[in-house]
N, C-alpha and C positions, 0 to 999 in steps of 0.2 A: 455619386452615387456609386462608380466604381469601387471606391473606396469603404463606401458602407457595405457593399458585397462582401467586400474581404476582409471586414471586421467579422461579418457573422460566420464568416466562413471559418476565420481562426477560433473563433470561440464554440463552433460546435466541434470540432478537432480536439480538442482539449478537456474530455467529460473529466474537474479535479475534484479531487472526495476532499473533505474537510477531515479534518484532524480528529483524532477518537480523545484528546484529553484537553478538553476548553480552557485548564488554568495555566495548564502548560504552553497554549498557543495565543494567550494572551499575554503569558509575561513575553513571548517573543515579538509580540506585536508591538510591545511598548518601547523595543529597538530601532520603527520607522524613524527612519530621517528626510525630514521637509524639507525641501528643497536643499537638498545636496546630493549629490551624484556621487556614486561609488565607481572607479576606474575600475578596470581590470580587461582580461581577456573576456571577448565575446562567447559566450558557449553555445547560446542558440537567441534569435529574433522573434517572439511571436505578438500576436496583439492579446490583448486583456482587457476584460472590463472594468476593471478595477484594481489596485495595488494587492489587495489580497490575496485577487485568484493570482496575479504575478508572484505573491508571494509562493504560493501554492505549488506553483510550476515549477519555481526554484527546488522547490521541496523535495518534488516527485523527480528530479533529474538528476541523475547519478553523479555527474560533475559540477551542477551550481553550487556555488559556496554561498554567493549575494546576488542582487538583482539592482538595476533601476528600472521603474516605470515613468513613465510619461504620461502627466496628467492629461486632464482635457482645459487646463489653461496653459497651455506650452505658449508661449509667444514666437516661437523662433520659424517653425515650419508647421507642416501636414503630419508632422509624426505623430499626434496623438495617439494614448490607450495604447505605444507600443511597450514591450516589455523585456528588457535586455538580461539576458541570464549569463553571469560573469564567474569566473574563477581568478585567483593567482597563487603562483607558487607560495607564498607564504600564506595561502589561504583568510590574509585579513584585508582589505582596500584601504590604498589614501581617500578621503575625503576632499571631494568641489564643491562651493558653492554655486547652484546653478538652480535657478526661475526656474520653476514646473515641474519638478520631476520630485518624487520620491523614493528613497532608498534601503532597504534591507537586507535581514541575511534568511537562508533556510533555515527551514524548522527542524531537519535534519541536523544540526550542529549539538544538540543536549546527547546526552549519556548514553551509549551503546550499551546492549546487554551483555553483561560476562559470564564468564564460565560458572556454571554451576551443576553441584550432581545433583541436589532433592528439591524441591519444590521451596521457593524462597519468600521473603517479603516480596513486593511487585519493584522492577528496575522500571523506572518513567523512561520510554522511547517517544519519537518524535511522532507517532502515529497512536500514542496511547498507552497500555502498560503492557508489560511479557512477565510470563512465568516458566521459568526453564525446568525441566526434568529429565535428565538424563541427556541425552541427544536431539531431545524436542523443544522448543519452540511455542509455546501459546501467545500469540499475539491480538492485544483485546484492542483492534480499531478495524472499524467496518470499512472495509474495502470489496471493491467486485473479485472476481476470480483472478481476472488478469493481473490487476494490480496486486494482488496478492502472491503472484507465483511471480512478477517483476522484486516485487517487495524483497522475495527470500530471495531468487537470484543475486542481486544485488549487494546480499550479506554474503554470501560464500556456499548459499542454503537452497532447500529446496523447499515448494510444498509438498508435506510428508507425504510418503508412498506406504500405504497399510502393507506390505508384503507377506506376513507370518501372524500368528496370533499375540507373538511375543511383543510386536511393534500394535496391534490391535491392543492389546491389555495395559500397555503404555501410554498409547493417548487416552482408554479411558480414565486413569487412574492421574494423569497428569489435568482433565478437564473435569474432575470428581473434586479436586484437591485444591483448588482457585478459594479464593477468599470468600465469604459470603454474601461480598456486596455483587461481585461479579456471579457468583453462580445462581440460577443454574444457567450453561451456556446450553442453550439449546441446538443449535447449527454452529456448525465450523467449516471451513474450506479443508480439501484436502488435495492431492495430485494426480486427481480423476478425471479424465478429458476423451471427448467421443470425438468424430465428425459430426460436422454440421449439417452436410449436405446427403447423408444419407441415415435415415431415421433408425435401420438396421446392421449399425456400425459397432465393433465390439466397442468395449469401454477398454481403455487404457491408463497406464501409468505415464506421466510426462515422459520422464528419460530412462526408464526399462521396459515400457512396452506394456503386453498382454499381460491381463490381469489374471492369476493362478487362484491364491486365495482369494476366499470372498466372505464379504460378511453384510452381504444387502438387506436391507428395510425391507418389510411386509411388501410396503407400499410402492416399493421401486419398481418398475418403471414409474412415476407421475406423469410425464410428457414425454414421451418420443418424439415430437417432433420439433420441440422450443428447447431442450432442457439438454445441455453440452455441458455442462459443469458439474462433480460429484463433490460431495458434502458428509461430512457424517452427522446423526441427525441422535437426538438421546429420544430412549424408548422410556416408557411407565415406570420400568425397573431400574432406569440411569444407566443401563449399558447405552454403550452407542454404535450406532451402525450405519449403512452407506446410503445414501439415492443421488437423484438428480436432480438438480437445479436450475432455472435462469442463470447465468454465467454475467449476466448485468446486477444483479442482487448485491446488496453488499453485507458482508457479516466478519466477523474472527474470523483467523486463521490460524493453520498450523505450520512454524516451519519443520525441518529437518537438519542435521549437519550430513553434509553428505560424507563423509568416511565413516561416518555407518549407515551402510550399502543394505543390510539386508537381516539385521540382527534386533 
């Protein structure tokens, strides 16, 4: 009974999003190695309900390169459903035959976005497709606000801070210039948040604090008690304004290079 409770707790503590590009994910899923152990330095040990959950956990951990999942048919002890996130200095594991385990690789090993000065053809990333305009990167992956924040930070950027009309214009240009199969983008996370325990708390940018330049939507605020994260939302005329949203909702988002602090 104690082990069952432990598993339930582990599952509930790790809400994992699915990747936004099914074809890219499927290609990596084919790399799963049944009855093969990937020895390496353990980064983290968690409980997972299945091997795909384990793989997504590895993909969302900044240090994990590959993993080994202990299946329910593991014959040696009671470590069933254990997921070991791993890495090595070389980035590649050795392979050892071992009954009852499945091993595989992080989904984030695919190509990272390059530097682009204008809207380009999509660059496939691990959580979907992304398009760059100047210092802004639109990521077409549905993540919660907190997951989007972590995604940007792990890549040395931040959720976009719209500190003036110039950045506001670039955000609109970026979202309006995406390929036809992506547009329209009704909403996207930005770096706005406010205190969860005070309904009258002011809105702030995550890294720069108080909001001075404002482009709030006419329907903002929508829910002062329950909505604590900010996103841009498209108006009928095509412009984008800001409003409050539930932080657990999953939406695309915009990262911003940190070297562009206010331009």
